[in-house]
N, C-alpha and C positions, 0 to 999 in steps of 0.2 A: 458125711457125704455131701450134704447140702452146702456146708461151708466151703468144701473144696470146689464144688461146682460154681459157687459165687465168686471164688478167687479166680477160677479159670475165666469166667465171663469178664471180670474186671481187667484181667491181664489182656484179654482179647481187645477190649475197648481201648485200653491204653496203647496197644500196638497199632490199632487202626488210627486213632487220633494223632499218633506220633509221626505220621507221614506228612504233616503239613509243611508247606514251604517256609523256610527261615527258622522255624521253631521246632525242629524234630526233637522229640522227647527221648532221652537216653535213660533206660531203666537203671535204678540204683544197683541191682544185683547183676547187671551185665558187666562184662569186662572191657567195654569200649571206653576210650578216653574222652571225657566230657569236654576237654579243652584242646581239641585237635587243631594244630596250626596249619597255615597254608602250605601248599606243596612248593618245593624249591623251584621247580620248573616254571610255575606260575608267578612266583616272586620275581624271578629273573625276567620274565616276559613283561611284567609291570614296570620294572626298572628300565627296560628298553623303551617302553612307551613313554616314560618320563623324559628320557634322553632326547626324544624328538620334539617335545613340547617346550614352548617358552612359558615361563611362569613368573611374571614381573612382581607379583605380590607374595611369592613364596607359599602358595596354597598347598603345595605338595611337600612341604618341609618335613611332614610326619612320615614320609615314605623312606624310613630307615629301620634297621633291625630285621630280625629273622621272620617274625610273624606278620605277613602282609595283611592278614585279616584285621589287624588293629590300625591299619593305615587309614587316613582320612579318605572317605568316598568309596572304600572297598567293603563289600559284603561277602561273607562265606557261608556255605552250608555247614551247619554245626555238627553234622554227622561225618561228612566226608572231608571237610576242610577245604573243599575246592571253591574257588572264586565264582560266585554266581551273580554278583551285581557290581556295576561300576558307575558311580554317580559323581561326575565332575562338573555338574551344572554350576554356572557362575552364581554365587550367593548374593552378589551385589547387583541385582538386575536393575534396580531403580536409581542407582547412583553411578556417577562416572568414576568415582574413586573409592577405595576401601578406607577403613578407619585411619590407617597410617599414611594416607595420601597417595598410595601407589595404584596403578591401574590393575584391576583384579582379573581381567579376562585372560584365559589361556589361549595360546596360539601355536604356531609351528606346524608340525606334521604328525599324522597318526600312524604309528608303526604297525605293520602287519602282525607283530607279535601278539596282538589281541586274539589271533586265531588259536593260540595255545590255551586260551581260557575256554575249554570245551563245554563247560557247564554254564556259561554265561547266559542268563535269561533277561538281564536288565542292564541297559546301556543308556546313559544320559550325558551328553556333551553340550547341552543347550546353553545359549546366551554367552558363548565365548566368541573369540574372534580369530578365525582361521584364514582371514585375508583373501578370500576367493578360492581357496583350495578346493579341488574337485572332491565330491563325495567319494570316499574310498570304496571301490567295488568289492573288496574282500569282505565287507560287512555282510554281503549276501551269502557268505559261507558260515555265518554264526547260526547254525541250524536250530539251536534250542531257544533262541532269543524270542521273548514274548513282548518286551517293552523296548522301543527304540525312539529316542527323542534327540534330534539334532537341530532343533529349532533355534532361530536367531543366532546362529554361530558363524555367519558370513561364509558359508560354503557356496560354491559355484558349479557351473557345468551342468552336464546331463545327469539326471537321476539314474543310477545303474539299474539295468533291466534285471539283474540277478537278485534284486531285492524280492522278486517274485518267488524265490526259493524258500523264503522264510515262512513256511507253511504254518508255524505255530504262533506267528505274530498276532498279538491282540491290539497293540497300541503303536501307531506310527505317526510321528510328528516331525515334518520337515519344513515347517512354515518359516516365513521370513528369512529365506535364503535366496540367492540369485541363481536359482536352478530352473531347469526346464525338463519336460517329459512328454511322451506321447501316451502314457498310461497303459500301454499294452501289457505290461507286467502285473498290473494291479489285480486282475480277475483271479489270479492264483492264490491270493491271500484270503482264503475262504473263512478263516477264523477271525478276521479283523473286526474289531468292535469300535475302534477310534481311529479316524483318519483326518489329519490336518496338513494340507499342502498350501496353505494361504500364502499368496504372493508369488507362487511358482508360475512360470510361463507354460500354460497348458493349451496354447492356441492350436497346436497340432491335433489335440484331442477334442476340440470344440464340437465336431460333428457327431461324435459317438461317446462322449464322456458319460452320459446318463445310462445307456445300456451296460457300460463297463462297471459303473458303480453298482448297478442293480444286481450284479453277480456276487455281491457280498452280503449274504443273508443274515449275518450276525451283527451287521453294522448298527451301532447305537448313536454315534456322533460323526457327522460329516461337515468338515470345515474347508471350503474352497473359496474364500474371499479373494478378490483381486487377481484372478487367474487367467483373465482374458478368454473365458469360455464363450461368450457372445451369443450362444444359441441356447435358449430354454425350450426344449422339445415340448410341443403341445400335448402329446399323448405318450403314455407308457402302458402297453397292453397288460402287463402283469408286474406287480410290485413285489420284489423279493425282500427288500429291507423294511418290512412292515413294523419292525420294532424301533425304528429310528426315533430318537428323542431330541436330537439337536441337528438343525440344518442351517448352515451359513453359506449363502451364495451371493453375498454382497459384492458390489463394485466389479461386476463382470461385464457390464454393458449390454445386458439383455434388452432387446427392443421388441417387446411383444406384450400381449395381455397375460393375465394369470393363467397358468396351465392347470387344468382340472385335477391332474394326478396329485398335485401338492396337497389337496384337501382330503386325500385318501390316507395320508400319513397321520392317522388319528391318535397316535401315541406321542406326537410332537409336543415338546415342552418349550423349546426355543426355536423361533423361525426368524431369520434375518435375510431380507431381500433388498436391503437399502442400497442407495447409490447405484442404481441401474437406470434404465430408461423404460421401465414398465409403464403401461398405459391402460386406459379403459377404466371401468368402474370397479370398485371393491366388491367382490362376489359375496353373496349371502352365505355361501358354503364355508366361509371363514368360521362360522358358528359351529361347524362340525369338529373343530380342533378343540375339544372341550378340556384337554389337559394343558392347554397353552398357558405359559407363564410370562414369556417374553416375546413380543411381536414388534419388529422394526421394519417398516416399509417406507422410511423417510428418504428424501432426496431422490425421488424418481421423477419429479417435476410434472408428470402428465397423468398421474392417477386422479381420476375425476369422480364425479357423482357424490352421493351422500353417504354418510356412515351407515353401514348395514345394520339393520335392526338386530340381527343375531349376534353381532359383535358385542353388544352389551350383555349377552348371556354367558360370556366367558368369565365365570366367577373366580377362577384361579389366576386370572391375569394380574401380573404385578408390574409389568413395564409395557407401555404402549407408545410407540413413536411413529407418527404419520406426518411429521413436519416437512415443509418444502415440497408440497404437491398442489393439486388444484381441487381439493375436496370442498364441496359446497354444502349449503343447507344449514340447518340448526343442529345443535348437539343435545337438545333437551331429551329426546326419546332415548338416545344412547346412554346418557348419564342416568336417566330415570331407571333404565334396565339394570345398569350396574349397581345402583343403590339398593335395588330389591334383593340382591344377593345377601344371604344370611350373614356372611362375614366377608365382605369385599376385601380382596387382597391388594388392590391397586395402590402402588406407591409412587409411580412416576407416570405422568400423562403429558405428552408433548404433541400438540396439534398446531403448533406455530407455523406461520408462513403458508396459509391456505386461503380459502375464500369463504370461510364459515361466517354465518350471519346470526341474527336474533339476539335474545338476551341470555345471560348466563342463568341456568336453572338453579332453584333453591336446593335441589337434590345433590348438588356438588358438596354441600356440607355433610352429607351422609357417608362420604367416602373417607372414613375415619383414619385409615392408614396412609392417606395421601401425604407425601412429603415434598414432591416437586410437581408443580403445575405450570405448564407453559402453553399460553394461548395467544402469544404475541403475533402481531401483523396479520390479523384477520379483519373482519368487518363487524365485530360484536358491538352491540349498542346497549343503552340503558346503564344501570348502575350495578355495582358488585353486590350480590345477595348477602344479607347479614349472616346467613348460615356459614359463610366462609370462616367466621370466628369460631365455629365448632371444630375446625380442623386443627386439633391441638398438636398434631405431628408435623404440620406444614412448616417447611424450612425455606422454600423458595416459591415465589408466585410471580410469573411474568405475564404482563398484559400489554406490553409496548405496542404502539402502532394500531390501535383500534379506534372506534368512534364512541368511546364510553366517557361517562362522567362519573365521578365518585372517588373512591380511595383504593389504593392497591399497595402491596408490599414489593412488587416488582413491576414497574410500569414506566411507560413513556407515552402517555396519552395527554389529552387536553384536560387534565384534571382541574376541577374547581372545588372549593370548599375548605373545610377545616378538619384537621386530624387532631384528635385528643388521645389521652392515655387509654380511654375506654376501648378504642379500636384494638389495643394490644393485650388486654387483660387476660384472655384465654390462650394466648399464643406462647405457652411456656417453652415449647421446643424451638422457637424461632432462632435461627442462626444468621440468616442473611436478610437484609432489607435494602431494596434498591428502588427508588422512585426518581425517574429522570425524564426530562422533557427535551425534545430537540430544539424547541424555541426557548430563548432566554427570558421570555415574558413569564412572570410568576403569577399563578392563580391558585396555588395550593399552599395552605398555611398550616404549620404545626403550632398548635396552641396547647402546650403541655406544661403543667405546673412544675415549678423548679424543684419541689420536694419529692416528685414522683420517683419511685424506685421500680424499674422494669422487672417483670417476672422471668426474663430471659437473659442470656449472655450472648451477645452478638459476636460473630467473627468478621462479618462483612457488612459495612454500612456505606451505601452509595446514594446520596441525596443530591440531585442536580436540579437547579432552577425551582427549588421549593423554599418557602420562607421559614427559616428557623429562628431568625433574629428578631429584634436587634441584639439580644443578649446571646452569648455562647451557650448552647444547650446544656443545662445542668444535669439532665438525666443521663448523660454519658459518664457521670462520676463513678458509677459502679461497673462499667463495661470494661472489665480488666482482661478480657480475652480477645479484644479487637485486633485484627490483623490488617484490615483495610478500612481507612477512614476517608470518605469523600464527602465534603460539605461545600460543593462548588456552587457559586452564585446563590447563596442562601440568605442574603440580606443581613449578614451579621456585621454589626458595627460595634466592635468591642475589642478587648484584648483577650488573648487565649489565657485562661486562668492557670495558675500555678499547679492546681491539682491535676490538670490534664497532662502537663509535662511530667508529672510525678507518677503517672499510672504505670510506668515501666513497661510500656507496650513494646512488642517486637513486631514492627510494621513492615508490610511489603508495599504499602502505598499510603501517602498522606497528601491529600489534595484539598486545600481550602481556598483555591483561586477564586477571583472575582467576588470578593467581599470588601469590607472596609475594616479589616482587622489591623490592629496597630500594635505598637510596642516592640521590644527587642525579642529576638528568637534565640533561645539557649542552644548549646551544643550537646545537650544531654540525651536527645532522642536516639533510640536503637532501631536498627533496620535489619531485616533478613536479606539474603541475596536471591534474586536481584530486587531492587527496590526503586520506587518512583516517589519523588517529593516535588510538589507543585504548590508554591505560595504566591503565584503570579497575581498581579493586579490587586494589591492591597495597599496598606499604609505602614508596612513593617519598616523599621528603621534600625540604625546602628550598624555594626560591622556584619559582613556576610557570615552566616553560620557555617561551621565546619562539622559535618556529621560523620556517620559510619563509613568505613571503607566499602560497605556493601551497596551504597547508593550507586545506581547506574544512570538514572535520569534526574537532573536537578534543574527546575524552572523557578527562578526568582525574579523574573522580569517585572517591570512596571511597579516598583515599590520606592521606598526612600532610603534604601541601604546606602551607606556612605563609607568613606575611607578607602584605603587601597584594597585590591583583591589580595587575599592572604597569600603570602609568598610560598606557603607550603601546601596550597590547595591540591596540587597534583600528587602530593605524597600522602595526604590524609584521606583523599577519596580517589584512589587509583583505578577504580572500576568504572568511572564515569564514561558513558557513551554519548550522552546529550547534556550540554551545558548552555543555559540561556540566562544571563544575568543582565540583559539589556534594559534600558530605560530606568536607570537608577542614578545615583549621584556618586558613582565610584570614580576615584582619581588615582593618580600615580601611574606606574608603568605596568605593562603586561608581565606577570611573573614567569620566570623561566620554568618553574615546576609544571606548568601546563604542558610542556613538552614531554612529561613523563606519562601522560594519559594516552597510552598506546592504543586503547580501544575507542577513543573518542571519534564520533562521527559528525557531531554538530557543535560548533563553537560560535555563540552569538554574544558579542560584547558591545553591541551598538548603543548609541544614545547615552553615553556617559561622558566623563571628563578625563579619559585616559590620555596620557601623553607619552613622549619618548618614541623610540623606534620599534618597529615590529621585530620580535625576536627571531633568531635563526634556529628554530628547533623543529622545523616541519618534517625533516627526514624520519623523526621518531613517531609520527602520527599518520600511519599509512592509510587509515580508513576514513579520514575526514572527507565529507562531501558537502558540508556547509561551513563557510567561514564568513561571518558578518561582523566587521569592526567599524561600520559606518558611523558618521556623526560623533566623532571624537576629535582629539587634537594630536593625532599621531603624525610623526614627521619622518624624514629619511626616505629611503627607497623601499621598493618591494623586494624582500629577500629572494635571491636566486633559488634557494632551497625549496621554495614553494612549487617549483617545477617537478618535485618528487611526488606531489599529491595526485597520483594517478586516478583516484576516485573522486576528485573534486568536481562538484557540479555547480556550486554557487559561490562566487567570490565577490563580496560586497565590501568595498573599501571607500565608498564615496564620502564627501564632506569631511575631509581631513586636511592635513598640510603635507601630504606626501608629494615627492618630486622625483626628478630624474627621468631617464629613458626607461621604457618598459622592458623588464627582463624577459627572456624567453619562458613561456609557459606551454611549450609544444606538447609536453607529456600529459597535460590536462585535457585529454581528447574527449572526455565526456561532458565538458563544461556546458551548462545550460544558461547561466546568467553571469555576465561579467560587467560589474558596475564600478567604474573608477572615476565617476564624475565629481566635480567640485574639488579638484586637487591642483597640483602645480606640475603635472607631467608635461614633458616636451619631447621634441623629436618627431619623427614620422610615425604614423599609425602602422604597427607591424603587419606585414602580409601574412605571417604565420597564424594570425587569428582566423583568417578565412581558409587557411590550408589545414589546420589541425583541429579546430573546434567546430566540427561539422554539425554538432547537435545543438549549437547555440540558439537560444530563444530570445535572449535579451543582450544587447551590446550597448552600453552607455558610457561614453567617454567625454561627455559635455563639460564645459567650463574648465578646460585645461589650456595648455599652450601648444597643442599639436600643430605641426606645420606640414607642408608638402601636399600631395594630392590624395584623394580617397583611393586606397588600393582596390583594384578590380577584383582581387581575391575575395573580398567581402561578399561579392555577388554569389559566391558558392555556398553561402549559408542559407540553405533552402528552408530551414525551420524558423528562421528569424522572424519575430513579429514586433519587436521594438528595436529600432536603430536610432540612436541619439548621438550625433557628432557635433551638436551645436556649440556656439561660443568657444571656438578655437580660431586658429589662423590658417585654416585649410584653403588651398587654392586649386586652380585647374578646373576642369569640367566635371559635371556629375556623370559618372560612368554610365554608358548606355546599357550595360549589362544589369543595371538595377532592376530591369524587368524579369531577371531570373530569380528574384526573391519570392519563391513560391509560397512561403509562409504568409505573405501578404496577398496571395491570390486565393488560397483555400484555407479552411479551418484546420490548424495543425492538430488540435485536440478538442475534446468536448468536456462537458462538466463531469462526466462519469470517470474519465481517466486522468483527472488533474488533482485528485485528493492528495497525491504524494508530493505535489509541487511545493517547494518552499516559496512562499509569496514574498515575505518581507514587505518593505515599502519602497516605492519608486516614484520620483518626481517626474511628471510628464506634462509638457505644455499642451493643453487642450482647451478649446473654447476661449482662447485669448488669455489664459492665465495658467500659472503653475499649479498643478493639482497632485495630491498624494494618492496613489492607488495602492490599495492593500489587498483585501481578499479577492478582488476582481482583476488583479493584475494580469492574469493569464488571458483575459478577454480583450485586452487593449492591443490595438494594431496601430503603430505610430512610426513615422519617418520624419526626423527632425534634423535638418542640416543648416539651420538658421545661424546668423551672426558669424559668418565666415567670409572668405574672399573668393568664393566660387564664381566662375564666369561661364560664358557660353550660353547655349539655349537649354531650355527644359527638354530633356529627352522624351520623345514620344513614347518610349517604352514604359515611362511612369504610369501611363494610363491603363496598363494591363494589371495594375495592383488593385484589383476590384474589391478586396477585403480591407483595404486601408481605411482607418478611421480618421487619422490626423496626418496632414501633410503640411510641413512648415519649412519653406525655403526662403523666408524673409531675411532682409538685411544682408544681401549678397550683391553680386554684380551681374546677375543674369540678364541676358538680352534676348532679342528675337520675339517670336510670337508664342502665345499660350497654345499648347497642343489642342487641335480642334476636337479630338476624341476624349477630352478630359471628362466629359459627361458620362463615360462608361465606368468611372470609378464610383460605383453605385453605393458603396458603404461610407463614403466620405462625409464626415460631420464637421471637421475643421479644416479650412484651407487658408493658409497665410502665405501670400506671395509679395507682401509689402516691401517697400524700399529696395527695389531692384530697377532695372532699365528695360522692362518688358514693353513691347509696343504692339500695335494692331488693336483689334477689337476683342471684346470678351466673347468667347465662343458660345454660340446659341445652344450647344449641347449641354451646357452647364445647367439648363433648366431641368435636366433629368436627375440632378443630384437632390433627391427628395429628402435625404436625411441631413442635408447641409444646414447647420444652425449658427456657424461662425465663419465669416468670410472677411478677409482683409486683403484688398488689392491696392491700397493707397501708395502714393509716391512711386509711380511708374510712368510710362509714356503711353498709356492706353488711350484709345480714341473710339468714337462711334457711339452707338446706342447701347445702353445697359439692357440686357435681356429681361423679359417679364414672364411671369407665370411661376407656379409652384412655390418653391422656397424663396425666390427673389421677391415675391410680394410681401414677405415678412421681414426681409432685410432692409429696414427703413432708415438705418443710420447713415447719413451722408458721409461720415468719416471713413466708411468702408472704401470709398472711391476717391477721397481727397488727394490732391497732388497729381491728378490726371486731368489736365486742363481741357483736353479734347473729348472727354467723356460727357454724355448727356443722357437724359431720360431718368425716370423715377429711380431713386429719390432726389436726383439732381434736376436742374432746370430742363424743360423740354428741349428737344432737338429741333430747332427751327432757324431758317435763314430768312432773307427778305421775302421770298416767294412762298414761304411756308414749307419748303422742301427740307427733309432731314439733312442735317449738316454732314453726317457721315454715314457710311454703310453700316448696316446692322447684322451683316453676315459674320461668319467666322473669320478668324485672323488670316486663314489661308486664302479666302476669297479676296480680302483686301490686298494681300500680297500679290495676287494675280493681277488685279487692276493696276497696282503700282508698277508692276513690270510692263504692262501695256503702255502706261504713260511714258515710261523711260524710253521704250523702244520707239514710240512716236516722236519724241524729242530728238532722238539720234537721227532718225530718218529725215526729219525736217531740217536739221542742221546740215546733213550731208547734201540734201537737195539744194538748200540755199547757198551753201558754200560753193559747190561746183556749178551752180547756175550762173554765178558772177565770175568766179575765178576761171572756170572752164572756158567761158566765152573769151576772156582776155588772152588765154593761152592759145586758143585755136585761131582767132581772127587778129591779124597784124594791124589793120586799120583801126579796129576798135581799141587795140592796145595802145596805139599812138595817141588817139583822141583822149583816152582815159588818163594817160600820164601827162599829156599837155594840159588838160583841165586841172589836174592835181597840182602841177607846177604853178599855174596862174593863181590858184587859190592860196598856195603857200606864200608867193610874193606879195599878194594883196594883204595877207595877214601880217607879214613882217612890216610893211609900210605903215599899216594902221597902228601897230605896236610902237614904231619909232615916233610917229606923230604924237601919240599920247605921251611919250616920254618927254618930248620938247615942250609941250604945254605944262 
């Protein structure tokens, strides 16, 4: 009897346990079929679904045969055989292609045949691409569904309100779609435990989103990042979702202080309020969230005050990020509190970009699990505590931009001292090392013995402006896992040893620029995609290396590479986006294979010995924005196909032997710098430059053979800050519209927004000599029209260019007076008007040019007294004024005549002109009065007329007789 009772109990237990989802137990002595297949009606429904889908990688190829339960992504109840789960999530989430090179995402349409699947409880279509298709409203009729994931599948439109009918739903993820909603349907999902609407437009629900969410008592995870909620309610009278574990409200634009109700969610494990506009001090009540593991309050910009004392009592904390705020004070008390924890869990600590001060505490070394420590861009002082060496799990340590001295593994400070192998002995887990300085001045030295074998295997090595040389660091010999190698400006004067080339590394970056490395470079290096290689400013020689097709940026400038550019460079490295091989000794022609680099954005071939014509391959390189072929020996004309470069911003072809009439480049509408100087171009300067290139900053056409007048269309270039048309055969007047060049009136850009500018080098005549401007080129404001055949007067409109640094109009045929308001050009440093035919006096207003340090007015027709005061007192060279014989005053001889009166007027040129006109008018009046005083009397009085002519006849007869008498003698 006892045995039968035990059997009955066992049977009961088996029956009860056999009701679980997915794994229903079928008893051996029952007659049910253990291998029930799917229902035919559901199989047909799934086939209809497949018909509406696009499947470029054939993921649904298994959807054949009678038993749909065996198809990929289909799950069935083992008792009933009915389909209860459909998982078509894209398995290639992190890659753009599947293993066979095809695109894996499903697309197309979702057939309503899904409604046939009455027992469906699990539906996942995430990470596919439905191209903006509206979320199917019929999904709201899948009454039994408990799990719905449509995230990242490129759905659009309004979230259907009938989703509120899914009363059994536990998990809803619609994140990363272009959808919107007012959330009025949400409160009906009373069983919901997981909700993610990240990226959805919920602006309509901003005033009431919190009360709506508060009606979900079972909620465990709430993810609403980037939803445009904008309002973080300060109060919530009663909290229903007290079991909440995860709360993500990042990137919503909240502009308020911390709401107290947040700290009543005492079960929270993850809290993310980053990328908002939260302000005020960090509350002490943060310490009430004792289960917190991840806290992110970064990028709020205006969170102030000191770190709360209670924050250091969160012993479960694994991740703390407070970067990009205005947190002040020291961190000693906070770190000390954390270190007291019996077993501190902290792995990542990011306090970067704040205003923290003081020394780093020794207690940092007690956070044994710390792997990533970021303290950069604060105001920490002192040295790094030795206890940092106890952090054996530490992988990355950032201290850039502080006021510290000492040694760091991730730093950009003003470090001084010596690093030895002793600093690394305990760092067995070290993976990344980065020590870099903004300044190229080296004050930190690596003094590591050549036989040392590091206890770690690095992946990332970034050392900038630290001395490792003069020998190549031998301790890299066993670093076989390196992915990034940066030894920039490391004072290495050596050849790269063979063992380094033979490490068989797969690199994403190799940067050894700004050293004195020499020798030839082999072609054996391997690179992953994408990869950067920078060997600039060394002494490498031999032919250019040809590396992996995965190289995207290649910088080999300023070396001693020689020979031709390899003819197959564009075939071997087809992924190149940036190519700079300037300042070498390369010769020969430009290879046609460069035209195969369809992704190329920068092509810098300047300062070599290249010859031949510029190839006609520009139609194939649509993304080019920099072309610099200057300082070579190229000949021929500019190819007309260059007009196809719609993205071109910088075209630098100066100092070659190019010739011909300029072809149209009208389609290069975004051009910022056009430098064609020192060539043999002829013809008129094209008007289309001023009509199409409205963003032009630099126009340099100097030292060519251009003729005709300066086109007035150039005055429309409102951003222009360098205009150089010197050394041509231009004629006519200087256009009066030159005053429209507003780029020479106001600052076009500042230091902050010029980092993207391609500087190159440009020759500018300044301070009486040709100067090369390189990194500061964007600061130069210059107008140079010298050495032409320009005539007429200097336009008064020139004087409105108040930001102009250099004005050079020398060696032309300009006449008339200097503009009296020239003194308003307050930024002028260089003024050269020599070898013209200017007249009048030097305007007194020029005394206001307080930045003027180079002046040349020689060989004109100027007169009067040279002004005195300010800069004129320092312009002591008499040659400044030579060739103007009527000028006087310091530094020329004093202006005195017999009575000690100044020889000429000292006023402006226009005053002198006024007096001259007065003199001319007086002469005319005197002539008229004298003429009519005599002749008028003879006309009016007949006796006077007879007497005058009788007297004249007698005088003539007397003269004739006297002449005849002289002849007879």
